[in-house]
C-alpha positions as CSV (number, residue, x, y, z in Angstrom):
1,M,42.4,-8.2,8.7
2,P,41.4,-5.6,5.6
3,K,39.6,-2.8,5.9
4,V,35.7,-3.6,5.1
5,S,33.3,-0.9,4.4
6,K,30.0,-0.7,6.5
7,N,28.1,-1.1,3.3
8,Q,29.5,-4.6,2.5
9,R,29.0,-5.6,6.4
10,T,26.6,-8.3,6.3
11,D,26.4,-9.8,10.9
12,R,24.9,-6.2,11.8
13,G,22.5,-8.2,13.6
14,R,18.9,-7.5,12.9
15,G,15.9,-9.7,14.1
16,Q,13.5,-11.0,12.7
17,Q,12.6,-9.8,9.7
18,V,9.1,-9.1,9.1
19,K,7.8,-9.4,5.0
20,M,5.8,-6.0,4.0
21,A,3.3,-5.4,1.4
22,K,2.5,-2.4,-0.1
23,V,-1.5,-2.1,-1.0
24,V,-2.8,0.2,-3.4
25,V,-6.0,1.3,-3.2
26,A,-8.1,3.9,-5.9
27,E,-11.1,6.0,-4.2
28,K,-13.3,7.7,-6.2
29,K,-13.9,11.2,-5.3
30,P,-17.5,12.4,-5.2
31,N,-15.8,15.4,-8.3
32,G,-15.2,11.5,-10.3
33,Q,-11.5,12.3,-10.1
34,Y,-9.7,9.2,-8.4
35,R,-7.3,9.1,-5.1
36,F,-5.2,6.6,-4.9
37,R,-4.0,5.4,-1.6
38,E,-0.8,3.6,-0.5
39,Q,-0.2,1.4,2.8
40,M,2.3,-1.0,4.0
41,V,0.9,-3.7,5.7
42,P,2.4,-7.3,6.7
43,L,1.7,-9.9,4.5
44,D,-0.3,-11.9,6.4
45,E,-2.8,-8.7,6.6
46,V,-2.5,-8.3,3.0
47,K,-6.6,-10.0,2.5
48,R,-7.7,-8.4,5.6
49,V,-7.4,-5.1,4.5
50,A,-8.2,-5.8,0.8
51,Q,-11.6,-6.8,2.5
52,A,-12.0,-4.2,4.1
53,R,-12.0,-1.7,1.2
């Protein structure tokens, strides 16, 4: 059997994968500047997080 790099192995036995999305929200500070907040959420919860902001 030839030697295989650990980066090429595909049988790592990963469990169920969860699709994630990055949500970026711009918030305006009292001094007029903007602050950007990033949050990683599961893909199913993107609408709920977007409506909460």
